[in-house]
C-alpha positions in Angstrom: 35.0 -7.5 18.6 36.2 -6.4 15.2 33.8 -5.3 12.4 32.8 -7.8 9.8 33.6 -10.7 12.1 31.0 -13.5 11.7 29.5 -15.3 14.7 28.2 -18.8 14.3 28.7 -18.6 10.6 25.6 -16.4 10.4 25.8 -13.0 12.2 28.2 -10.4 10.7 29.2 -7.7 13.2 28.5 -4.2 11.8 29.0 -1.9 14.8 29.1 -1.7 18.6 25.9 -0.6 20.3 27.1 -0.8 23.9 29.7 -2.2 26.2 29.6 -3.5 29.7 31.8 -5.3 32.2 30.0 -8.6 31.6 29.0 -8.4 28.0 28.7 -6.3 24.8 25.9 -5.5 22.4 26.5 -5.2 18.7 24.6 -4.3 15.6 24.8 -7.3 13.4 23.5 -8.6 10.0 21.8 -12.0 10.0 23.2 -13.1 6.7 20.8 -16.0 6.4 17.7 -13.8 6.1 19.4 -10.4 5.5 18.0 -8.8 8.6 19.7 -6.4 11.1 19.7 -7.6 14.7 21.1 -6.7 18.1 23.6 -9.4 19.1 24.5 -9.7 22.8 27.5 -11.5 24.1 28.5 -12.8 27.6 32.1 -12.3 28.6 32.0 -14.1 31.9 29.6 -15.2 34.6 27.1 -18.0 34.9 27.0 -19.2 31.3 24.7 -22.1 32.1 22.0 -19.9 33.6 22.6 -17.4 30.7 21.7 -20.1 28.2 18.8 -21.4 30.4 17.1 -18.1 30.7 17.8 -17.1 27.1 16.0 -20.3 26.0 13.1 -19.4 28.2 13.0 -15.9 26.8 12.9 -17.2 23.3 9.7 -18.9 24.0 8.0 -15.6 24.9 5.8 -13.8 22.4 4.4 -10.4 23.5 4.1 -7.1 21.6 5.8 -5.2 24.5 8.6 -7.6 25.1 11.8 -7.6 23.0 11.8 -10.5 20.6 14.6 -13.0 21.0 15.6 -14.6 17.7 18.4 -17.0 18.5 20.8 -18.1 21.2 23.9 -20.3 21.1 27.6 -20.7 21.7 30.3 -20.1 19.2 33.9 -20.9 20.2 33.0 -20.6 23.9 31.3 -17.3 23.2 27.7 -17.2 24.5 25.5 -15.0 22.5 21.9 -14.2 21.7 20.3 -12.2 18.9 17.2 -10.1 19.3 15.0 -7.5 17.8 16.7 -4.2 16.9 14.9 -1.3 18.6 15.0 2.2 17.0 14.0 4.8 19.7 15.0 6.1 23.1 14.7 4.6 26.6 12.2 5.7 29.2 15.1 7.0 31.4 15.9 9.6 28.7 12.3 10.4 28.1 11.7 11.1 31.8 14.9 13.1 32.3 14.0 15.3 29.3 10.3 15.5 30.5 9.0 14.6 27.1 5.9 12.7 28.4 2.5 13.9 29.8 0.7 12.0 32.5 -1.6 10.2 30.2 1.3 8.9 28.1 3.2 7.9 31.3 0.3 5.8 32.5 -0.1 4.2 29.0 3.6 3.2 29.2 3.3 1.7 32.6 0.2 -0.2 31.7 2.1 -1.7 28.7 5.1 -2.6 30.8 2.9 -4.1 33.5 1.0 -6.2 31.0 4.3 -7.4 29.6 5.7 -8.2 33.1 2.5 -10.2 33.9 2.9 -12.2 30.7 6.5 -12.9 31.5 5.5 -14.0 35.0 3.0 -16.4 33.5 5.9 -17.8 31.5 7.9 -18.3 34.7 10.3 -15.4 34.2 10.9 -12.6 36.8 12.7 -9.6 35.5 14.6 -8.6 38.6 16.1 -5.5 37.0 13.0 -3.5 36.0 13.9 0.2 35.5 13.4 3.0 32.9 16.7 2.2 31.3 15.4 -1.2 30.3 12.2 0.2 28.8 12.4 1.4 25.2 10.0 3.7 23.4 10.1 3.4 19.6 9.6 6.2 17.2 6.2 4.8 16.4 5.2 5.0 20.1 5.6 1.3 20.9 6.8 0.3 24.4 9.4 -2.5 24.4 10.7 -4.2 27.6 14.3 -5.3 27.5 16.8 -7.6 29.3 14.5 -10.1 30.9 16.2 -12.1 33.6 19.6 -11.6 31.9 20.5 -8.4 33.9 20.7 -10.3 37.2 22.6 -13.2 35.6 25.3 -11.1 34.1 25.6 -8.8 37.0 24.2 -5.6 35.4 21.6 -5.1 38.1 24.3 -4.3 40.7 25.7 -1.0 39.5 27.4 -0.3 42.8 31.2 0.0 43.3 32.8 -2.1 45.9 33.4 1.0 47.9 29.7 1.3 48.5 28.9 4.4 46.3 25.3 4.2 45.0 25.2 4.7 41.3 22.1 3.2 39.6 19.6 0.5 39.6 19.6 -0.4 43.4 17.1 2.4 43.6 14.6 0.2 41.9 15.2 -2.9 44.1 12.5 -4.2 46.4 13.4 -4.6 50.1 13.9 -8.3 49.7 16.3 -7.7 46.8 18.2 -5.0 48.6 18.7 -7.4 51.6 20.0 -10.1 49.3 17.1 -12.5 50.2 17.1 -14.4 46.9 14.5 -16.9 48.1 12.0 -14.2 48.8 12.3 -12.7 45.3 9.2 -13.4 43.3 6.7 -11.6 41.0 5.9 -9.1 43.6 9.5 -7.9 43.6 8.8 -6.7 40.0 5.6 -5.1 41.2 7.7 -3.0 43.7 9.9 -1.9 40.8 6.8 -0.8 38.9 5.9 1.2 41.9 9.3 3.0 41.9 8.8 3.8 38.2 5.4 5.2 38.9 6.7 7.3 41.8 9.4 8.6 39.5 6.8 9.4 36.8 4.6 11.3 39.3 7.2 13.2 41.2 10.3 13.4 38.9 12.4 11.9 41.7 13.2 8.5 43.2 11.6 7.5 46.5 14.9 6.8 48.2 18.4 8.3 47.7 21.6 7.4 49.5 25.3 8.5 49.3 26.4 4.9 50.1 25.0 1.5 49.5 24.3 0.8 53.3 22.5 4.1 53.6 20.4 3.4 50.5 19.6 -0.2 51.6 18.6 1.0 55.1 16.1 3.5 53.6 14.7 0.9 51.1 14.2 -1.7 53.9 13.2 0.5 56.8 12.0 3.9 55.8 8.5 4.6 54.5 8.4 6.2 51.0 7.7 9.9 50.8 4.0 10.8 50.2 3.9 11.7 46.4 1.3 14.5 46.9 3.7 16.2 49.4 6.2 16.5 46.5 3.6 17.2 43.8 0.1 18.3 45.1 -1.3 17.9 41.6 -1.1 14.1 41.8 -4.5 12.4 42.0 -5.3 10.6 45.3 -6.0 7.4 43.5 -2.7 7.4 41.6 -0.9 8.0 44.9 -2.8 5.1 46.5 -1.7 2.8 43.6 1.9 3.9 43.9 2.1 3.4 47.7 0.4 0.0 47.5 3.1 -1.2 45.0 5.8 0.2 47.3 4.7 -1.6 50.4 7.7 -3.0 52.4 5.9 -6.4 52.9 5.4 -8.1 49.5 2.2 -9.6 51.0 0.8 -6.1 51.2 1.6 -5.2 47.5 -0.5 -6.1 44.5 -0.6 -9.8 44.1 0.4 -9.5 40.5 1.4 -7.0 37.9 -2.0 -7.6 36.3 -3.7 -6.4 39.4 -1.7 -3.2 39.4 -2.5 -2.7 35.7 -6.2 -3.2 36.4 -6.1 -0.5 39.1 -4.3 1.9 36.7 -7.0 1.2 34.1 -9.7 1.8 36.7 -8.1 5.2 37.4 -8.1 6.1 33.7 -11.8 5.1 33.4 -12.8 7.1 36.5 -13.6 4.1 38.6 -12.7 3.7 42.3 -9.4 1.9 42.6 -8.8 -1.1 44.8 -5.6 0.3 46.4 -6.5 1.5 49.9 -7.0 5.2 50.3 -3.9 7.1 51.4 -5.7 9.6 53.7 -4.5 10.8 57.1 -5.3 7.5 58.9 -3.5 5.3 56.4 -0.5 7.5 56.2 -0.2 7.7 60.0 -0.4 3.9 60.2 2.2 3.3 57.6 4.7 5.7 59.2 4.0 4.6 62.7 5.0 1.0 61.8 8.5 2.3 61.1 8.8 5.3 63.4 6.7 4.5 66.4 8.9 6.6 68.6 8.0 9.8 66.7 4.3 9.1 66.3 3.2 11.7 68.8 5.0 14.4 67.0 3.7 13.2 63.7 0.1 13.3 65.0 0.6 16.8 66.2 1.8 17.8 62.7 -1.2 16.1 61.1 -3.7 17.8 63.5 -2.2 21.2 62.6 -2.5 20.3 58.9 -6.1 19.2 59.4 -6.9 22.6 61.1 -5.4 24.5 58.2 -7.2 22.4 55.6 -10.5 22.8 57.4 -10.1 26.6 57.5 -9.2 26.8 53.8 -12.1 24.5 52.9 -14.6 26.7 54.8 -13.2 29.8 53.2 -13.5 28.4 49.7 -16.9 26.6 50.1 -19.1 29.4 48.8 -16.7 30.1 45.9 -16.7 26.5 44.9 -20.5 26.3 45.0 -20.6 29.0 42.5 -18.2 27.1 40.3 -20.6 24.2 40.0 -22.6 25.8 37.3 -19.4 26.6 35.4 -18.4 22.9 35.6 -21.8 21.9 34.2 -21.3 24.3 31.3 -18.0 22.6 30.6 -19.6 19.2 30.7 -22.2 20.4 28.1 -19.3 21.6 25.9 -17.6 18.2 26.2 -20.7 16.4 25.1 -21.3 18.4 22.0 -20.7 16.2 18.9 -20.2 12.9 20.9 -22.2 10.1 19.4 -24.2 7.8 21.7 -24.4 4.0 21.1 -27.7 4.3 19.1 -26.2 6.9 16.7 -23.0 4.8 16.2 -25.0 1.7 15.4 -27.1 3.6 12.9 -23.9 4.3 10.9 -23.5 0.5 10.1 -19.7 0.6 10.4 -17.2 -2.2 9.9 -16.4 -4.0 13.1 -12.9 -2.5 13.6 -14.1 1.0 12.9 -17.1 0.4 15.1 -14.9 -0.6 18.0 -12.7 2.5 17.5 -15.7 4.8 17.4 -17.3 3.3 20.5 -14.0 3.6 22.3 -13.8 7.3 21.4 -17.3 8.0 22.6 -16.7 6.0 25.8 -13.6 8.2 26.6 -15.6 11.4 25.9 -18.6 10.3 28.1 -16.1 9.4 30.9 -14.9 13.0 30.8 -18.4 14.3 30.9 -19.2 12.0 33.8 -16.2 13.3 35.7 -17.4 16.9 35.3 -21.0 16.1 36.3 -19.9 14.1 39.3 -17.7 17.0 40.4 -20.7 19.4 40.1 -22.9 17.0 42.1 -20.6 17.4 45.1 -21.6 21.1 45.2 -25.2 20.6 44.2 -26.1 17.2 45.9 -29.9 17.7 45.8 -30.2 19.0 42.2 -32.7 16.6 40.6 -31.9 17.7 37.0 -28.2 17.1 37.6 -28.9 13.6 39.0 -31.1 12.7 36.0 -28.4 13.9 33.6 -25.8 11.9 35.5 -28.0 8.8 35.3 -28.3 9.2 31.5 -24.5 9.5 31.1 -23.8 6.6 33.4 -26.3 4.4 31.4 -24.6 5.4 28.2 -21.1 4.6 29.5 -22.3 1.2 30.6 -23.8 0.4 27.2 -20.7 1.6 25.4 -18.4 -0.4 27.7 -20.6 -3.5 27.2 -20.2 -3.1 23.4 -16.4 -3.3 23.6 -16.7 -6.2 26.1 -15.5 -4.2 29.1 -17.9 -5.9 31.5 -16.2 -4.7 34.7 -16.7 -1.0 33.7 -20.2 -1.7 32.3 -21.3 -3.4 35.5 -19.9 -0.6 37.7 -21.9 2.0 35.9 -25.1 0.0 35.6 -24.9 -0.5 39.4 -24.6 3.2 39.8 -27.8 3.5 37.8 -29.6 1.5 40.5 -29.5 4.4 42.9 -31.5 6.6 40.6 -33.8 4.1 38.9 -33.8 0.6 40.4 -36.1 -0.9 37.7 -34.0 0.5 34.8 -30.8 -0.4 36.6 -31.9 -4.0 37.0 -32.9 -4.2 33.4 -29.5 -3.0 32.3 -27.7 -5.5 34.6 -29.9 -8.3 33.2 -29.0 -7.3 29.7 -25.3 -7.3 30.7 -25.5 -10.8 32.2 -27.3 -12.1 29.0 -24.4 -10.7 26.9 -21.8 -12.2 29.2 -23.5 -15.6 29.0 -23.7 -15.4 25.3 -20.0 -14.6 25.0 -19.1 -17.4 27.3 -21.1 -19.8 25.2 -19.5 -18.4 22.1 -16.0 -18.9 23.6 -16.8 -22.5 24.6 -18.2 -23.2 21.2 -15.0 -21.8 19.6 -12.7 -24.0 21.7 -14.8 -27.0 20.7 -14.5 -26.0 17.0 -10.8 -25.7 17.3 -10.5 -29.1 19.0 -12.8 -30.8 16.5 -10.5 -29.5 13.7 -7.6 -31.2 15.5 -8.9 -34.7 15.2 -6.3 -34.6 12.3 -2.9 -33.1 12.4 -2.9 -29.3 11.5 -1.6 -28.4 8.1 1.3 -26.4 9.5 3.0 -26.2 12.9 2.3 -22.4 13.0 -1.4 -23.2 13.2 -0.8 -24.8 16.7 0.5 -21.4 18.0 -2.3 -19.6 16.3 -4.9 -21.8 18.0 -3.2 -21.4 21.5 -3.0 -17.6 21.1 -6.7 -17.5 20.2 -7.7 -19.6 23.2 -5.6 -17.3 25.5 -7.4 -14.3 24.1 -10.8 -15.7 24.9 -10.1 -15.6 28.7 -13.5 -17.1 29.5 -14.0 -18.5 33.0 -15.3 -21.6 31.2 -12.2 -22.1 29.0 -10.2 -24.1 31.6 -12.8 -26.7 32.5 -13.6 -27.0 28.7 -9.9 -27.6 28.0 -9.5 -30.1 30.8 -12.0 -32.3 29.0 -9.4 -32.7 26.2 -6.3 -33.5 28.3 -6.9 -37.3 27.9 -8.5 -37.1 24.4 -7.8 -40.0 22.0 -6.5 -37.4 19.6 -2.8 -36.3 20.2 -3.2 -32.8 18.8 -6.2 -32.1 21.0 -4.1 -33.2 24.0 -1.2 -31.0 23.0 -3.2 -27.8 22.5 -5.1 -28.4 25.8 -1.9 -28.9 27.8 -0.1 -26.0 26.3 -3.0 -23.6 26.8 -3.7 -24.8 30.4 -0.1 -24.0 31.3 -0.2 -20.5 29.9 -3.6 -19.6 31.3 -2.1 -19.9 34.8 -5.3 -21.3 36.5 -4.3 -24.0 38.9 -7.6 -24.5 40.7 -10.5 -24.7 38.2 -12.2 -28.1 38.6 -13.4 -30.6 36.0 -14.9 -34.0 37.1 -13.9 -33.2 40.8 -10.2 -32.8 39.9 -8.2 -29.6 39.7 -6.0 -28.6 36.7 -2.8 -29.8 38.4 -4.4 -33.1 39.4 -5.5 -33.7 35.8 -2.0 -32.8 34.4 -0.2 -35.0 37.0 -2.5 -37.9 36.2 -1.9 -37.4 32.5 1.9 -37.4 33.1 1.7 -40.6 35.1 -0.2 -42.2 32.3 2.5 -41.3 29.7 5.4 -42.0 32.0 6.5 -45.2 30.1 5.7 -43.8 26.6 8.7 -43.6 24.3 7.2 -40.6 22.6 8.5 -37.6 24.7 6.8 -34.6 23.1 3.7 -34.8 25.2 5.6 -35.5 28.4 7.7 -32.4 27.7 4.6 -30.2 27.2 3.0 -31.5 30.4 6.1 -30.8 32.4 6.3 -27.3 30.9 2.6 -26.7 31.9 3.3 -27.9 35.5 6.3 -25.7 35.6 4.4 -22.6 34.5 1.7 -23.4 37.2 4.5 -23.9 39.8 2.9 -27.2 40.7 5.3 -28.3 43.4 3.3 -31.4 44.1 4.5 -32.7 40.7 8.2 -32.1 41.4 9.1 -35.6 42.5 7.3 -37.2 39.5 9.0 -34.7 37.1 12.4 -35.5 38.6 11.8 -39.2 38.4 10.8 -39.0 34.8 13.8 -36.9 33.9 16.2 -39.3 35.7 14.6 -42.2 33.9 15.2 -40.6 30.5 18.8 -39.7 31.4 20.8 -36.5 31.3 21.7 -37.0 27.6 18.1 -37.4 26.5 16.3 -34.7 24.6 13.5 -34.6 27.2 16.0 -34.0 30.0 17.5 -31.0 28.2 14.2 -29.6 27.0 12.6 -29.6 30.4 15.4 -28.0 32.4 13.7 -24.6 32.6 10.3 -25.9 34.0 12.1 -28.2 36.4 14.1 -25.2 37.8 10.8 -23.3 38.2 9.4 -26.2 40.3 12.5 -26.4 42.5 12.4 -22.6 43.0 8.7 -22.8 44.0 9.4 -25.5 46.5 12.2 -23.4 48.1 10.0 -20.4 48.7 
């Protein structure tokens, strides 16, 4: 496409950013608002699906997902415009070894959070890889090419001769076998596992000279044990990685959020939920695939055990002497770290307070790790146990202050083993704070809804209210919102329905009916209503929830409105989600 050409009377081409067999990406100027954008075009392929998924992407709003500005057709040319990213992709950063382990985990957590958000919006990436993850110069992580890569064929960088070139290495077994109906959110979890494997070992779990060879390995071979490649890898990180790489999607993390939570547990020093990858677990995993060689494998493991046992015995006395050195290191780490009481005494502004508490929390976690390590060598040292109790109590209090109740409860429960009375008091304090916050969240939702007895001053306020409700994430939010689904005030109904769809909770109950049952009943009630906005939003909510029990009703309403109607066009995406859910 020539420079200075104008697309859709609005986007002036400045330069070419990249070319592909199915589409090109250009640097363009949005002449309407004088902003530089990236403009992507589609040469060929499924243009209807391109537009469908581009529309769905445009509805997403997440700090780690590239922002889509506009999509359309100009002279049979399908295009979309998006945020212009200044930085390098993760592929380059990994290849040049520019990242330490902490930064790698931060990046994967950001990507996992973005993927989970996209899943809640009904979009599966299908082409998740380091090349689709951008790192800006400011350190922001941005996920690219949602859903479009599969549609325009860019996720199949294999020649017809079968030479493996690129992204098939990140495909899940179900993708590699072409089982499209089996592809779901857990397929993206597998890709996250491949990225983590690459981050930990600087290599891919499976390589192949040809496509059949690579597919066979992805489908049938167990992944290499990361610690065999890099012994410095923590056991828990290895466990997280291997759980994400399970052949059976039922054995993987149920969601990207669950994997992110485990990564955060690792960073906080908590036990992870991924099963341990010790000798028994490794033998079981490999035996499932190579049962004929299990005897030889067992022999190898037994020899390894014998060697490890000898080394451990040889080093035991030396490590015991190191315990005191570890305690000294812990003392040095704690110097200058403010506890919660000292922080509160400074009377800081809320944002500064949160940052200061987070800093102290991270420091105390490092102290705890050192003391815990020392305790393995001096298990009966009373002073060390008392010191550990004090640190665990402080971690619990700091975590509670920044509303990390999972971390707080974990450390308060550890306090029980040293001082049961004190531990129970701390847990009681935590429960009181939890209940207070829940009540506060419910009260805030009611305040928002009371303000919506009249139309909001601007349409932007609707999105602000929904974003605020989503941030609350209280277990009482959903039942509270259900009370407004059939409100006499239309704006209350609208906010409630939109938020319920995005919260993703199908099963919470209000007045003996689940979320889906309430939404289906509300859609039935509005079936003959000439005003279509509410019907559209309910259908979108049901689509996000994959409520297949609503498919027939949604289809009937769309057919009644007719293919030329606005409702029919506006609800194509959630209707497709419902059909896909039924076919799984």
